[in-house]
Backbone as ProteinMPNN parsed JSONL, in Angstrom:
{"seq_chain_A": "MRTDNYRHWTPDLDGQLMDGIASGLSIEKSGARLGLTKGSAIGRFNRIKQQMGWQAT", "coords_chain_A": {"N_chain_A": [[14.919, 0.677, 24.496], [14.163, 0.848, 20.78], [12.429, -1.382, 18.782], [12.653, -2.042, 15.486], [10.342, -2.503, 13.51], [9.694, -1.651, 11.075], [8.659, -1.723, 7.862], [10.03, -1.642, 4.755], [9.009, 0.089, 1.786], [8.758, -1.287, -1.524], [9.098, -1.336, -4.985], [7.92, -3.855, -5.775], [6.257, -4.386, -3.655], [4.766, -2.206, -3.637], [3.349, -2.42, -5.969], [2.042, -4.964, -5.743], [0.192, -4.007, -3.786], [-1.052, -2.081, -5.473], [-2.135, -3.814, -7.101], [-3.968, -5.462, -5.846], [-5.917, -3.531, -5.019], [-6.697, -2.795, -7.791], [-7.832, -5.212, -8.462], [-10.356, -5.021, -7.049], [-10.398, -5.185, -4.51], [-10.515, -3.498, -1.255], [-8.544, -0.752, 0.009], [-7.653, -1.3, 2.562], [-8.009, -4.103, 2.71], [-6.481, -5.047, 0.692], [-4.203, -4.179, 1.814], [-3.985, -5.851, 4.096], [-3.442, -8.261, 3.073], [-1.038, -8.378, 2.499], [0.226, -8.442, 4.98], [0.143, -5.585, 6.1], [-0.769, -2.929, 8.223], [-4.09, -1.055, 8.276], [-3.579, 1.751, 8.289], [-1.049, 2.008, 7.029], [-1.146, 1.048, 4.682], [-3.323, 2.738, 3.607], [-1.872, 5.244, 3.738], [0.253, 4.591, 1.953], [-0.978, 4.16, -0.618], [-1.973, 6.755, -0.76], [0.41, 8.314, -0.972], [1.188, 6.975, -3.512], [-0.729, 7.962, -5.295], [-0.403, 10.475, -5.196], [2.015, 10.928, -6.574], [1.343, 9.513, -8.984], [-0.811, 10.751, -9.989], [-4.143, 10.853, -11.604], [-3.804, 8.432, -12.929], [-3.368, 6.569, -10.892], [-5.908, 5.813, -9.938]], "CA_chain_A": [[15.509, 0.727, 23.032], [13.2, 0.854, 19.849], [12.658, -2.282, 17.795], [12.496, -1.61, 14.291], [9.327, -3.423, 12.615], [9.374, -0.939, 9.927], [8.909, -2.464, 6.898], [10.64, -0.668, 3.479], [8.384, -0.093, 0.725], [9.727, -1.637, -2.514], [8.248, -1.314, -6.083], [6.952, -4.722, -5.825], [5.297, -4.369, -2.704], [3.61, -1.331, -4.318], [2.572, -3.336, -6.973], [0.954, -6.009, -5.16], [-0.982, -3.078, -2.909], [-2.172, -1.591, -6.225], [-3.014, -4.906, -8.113], [-5.173, -5.724, -5.066], [-7.015, -2.697, -5.341], [-7.261, -2.8, -8.932], [-8.605, -6.132, -8.625], [-11.668, -4.846, -6.526], [-10.194, -4.897, -2.818], [-10.436, -2.145, -0.51], [-7.18, -0.709, 0.269], [-7.549, -1.824, 3.784], [-8.164, -5.621, 2.309], [-5.3, -5.286, -0.023], [-2.862, -4.09, 2.569], [-3.921, -7.017, 5.181], [-3.118, -9.415, 2.342], [0.441, -8.339, 2.565], [0.735, -8.138, 6.373], [0.215, -4.239, 6.462], [-1.967, -2.152, 8.966], [-4.8, -0.199, 7.588], [-2.679, 3.106, 8.223], [0.227, 2.059, 6.183], [-1.675, 0.892, 3.457], [-3.887, 3.82, 2.931], [-0.671, 6.189, 3.668], [1.137, 4.518, 0.793], [-1.781, 4.494, -1.621], [-2.086, 8.13, -0.959], [1.684, 8.801, -1.683], [1.444, 6.643, -4.766], [-1.876, 8.585, -5.925], [0.019, 11.752, -5.415], [2.94, 10.713, -7.692], [0.955, 9.262, -10.298], [-2.144, 11.637, -10.46], [-5.242, 10.079, -11.936], [-3.547, 6.929, -13.539], [-3.405, 5.519, -9.834], [-7.283, 5.332, -9.482]], "C_chain_A": [[14.239, 0.351, 21.957], [13.639, -0.45, 19.019], [11.962, -1.885, 16.619], [11.528, -2.83, 13.522], [9.03, -2.877, 11.076], [9.671, -1.642, 8.716], [9.033, -1.451, 5.443], [9.566, -1.045, 2.381], [9.376, -0.203, -0.546], [8.654, -1.462, -3.677], [7.542, -2.594, -6.27], [6.107, -4.769, -4.819], [4.081, -3.197, -3.14], [2.801, -1.65, -5.19], [1.471, -4.13, -6.831], [-0.033, -4.895, -4.456], [-1.887, -2.662, -4.249], [-2.794, -2.644, -7.078], [-4.072, -5.596, -7.093], [-6.449, -4.917, -5.281], [-7.597, -2.421, -6.54], [-8.284, -4.097, -9.354], [-10.205, -6.174, -7.847], [-11.408, -4.777, -4.94], [-10.249, -3.52, -2.302], [-8.839, -1.84, -0.312], [-6.809, -1.353, 1.703], [-7.456, -3.623, 3.419], [-6.68, -6.162, 1.728], [-4.078, -5.167, 0.656], [-2.786, -5.328, 3.639], [-3.365, -8.079, 4.315], [-1.566, -9.337, 2.467], [0.939, -7.943, 3.691], [0.951, -6.523, 6.74], [-0.958, -3.627, 7.175], [-2.76, -1.137, 8.048], [-4.23, 1.189, 7.254], [-1.958, 3.035, 6.957], [-0.351, 2.009, 5.055], [-2.606, 2.036, 2.807], [-2.888, 5.189, 2.693], [0.104, 5.92, 2.39], [0.357, 4.687, -0.581], [-1.848, 6.21, -2.014], [-0.927, 8.839, -1.588], [1.842, 8.376, -3.305], [0.538, 7.481, -5.607], [-1.195, 10.02, -6.033], [1.274, 12.122, -6.433], [2.41, 10.327, -9.152], [-0.106, 9.94, -10.847], [-3.317, 10.502, -10.457], [-4.907, 8.672, -12.276], [-3.429, 6.028, -12.059], [-4.671, 5.087, -9.215], [-7.928, 4.703, -10.478]], "O_chain_A": [[13.375, -0.431, 22.352], [14.79, -0.657, 18.634], [10.817, -1.436, 16.667], [11.99, -3.872, 13.058], [8.387, -3.43, 10.183], [10.784, -2.123, 8.507], [8.166, -0.622, 5.167], [9.274, -2.208, 2.102], [10.412, 0.444, -0.703], [7.456, -1.441, -3.395], [6.511, -2.524, -6.939], [5.02, -5.271, -5.105], [2.863, -3.303, -3.0], [1.639, -1.247, -5.248], [0.387, -4.136, -7.415], [-1.221, -5.081, -4.72], [-3.11, -2.803, -4.263], [-3.834, -2.433, -7.703], [-4.989, -6.261, -7.576], [-7.577, -5.307, -5.582], [-8.722, -1.927, -6.62], [-9.179, -4.094, -10.199], [-11.031, -7.075, -7.996], [-12.275, -4.297, -4.209], [-10.016, -2.531, -2.998], [-8.008, -2.728, -0.497], [-5.706, -1.868, 1.886], [-6.658, -4.273, 4.094], [-5.996, -7.135, 2.046], [-3.06, -5.785, 0.343], [-1.694, -5.76, 4.006], [-2.718, -8.916, 4.944], [-0.941, -10.395, 2.53], [1.927, -7.209, 3.714], [1.809, -6.195, 7.559], [-2.089, -3.815, 6.726], [-2.181, -0.476, 7.186], [-4.367, 1.711, 6.147], [-2.15, 3.783, 5.998], [-0.129, 2.942, 4.283], [-2.612, 2.21, 1.588], [-3.025, 5.992, 1.77], [0.583, 6.866, 1.765], [0.888, 5.241, -1.544], [-1.796, 6.75, -3.119], [-1.037, 9.702, -2.458], [2.385, 9.071, -4.164], [0.995, 7.769, -6.713], [-1.49, 10.699, -7.016], [1.494, 13.218, -6.948], [2.899, 10.712, -10.214], [-0.388, 9.813, -12.038], [-3.451, 9.574, -9.66], [-5.671, 7.769, -11.937], [-3.404, 4.801, -12.159], [-4.745, 4.287, -8.282], [-9.056, 4.246, -10.291]]}, "name": "protein", "num_of_chains": 1, "seq": "MRTDNYRHWTPDLDGQLMDGIASGLSIEKSGARLGLTKGSAIGRFNRIKQQMGWQAT"}
């Protein structure tokens, strides 16, 4: 049986990730502060960047 450790992304969690990055943290460190893996933080950043375009960087 699979245990569901999946954490759903919320606008608040997206904002916290992006705020950390905007303050100069790496994507990995910003995600780690939120209890996320490197892969999940990078993946989410890339999806946000695709949606927002240049404004995300």
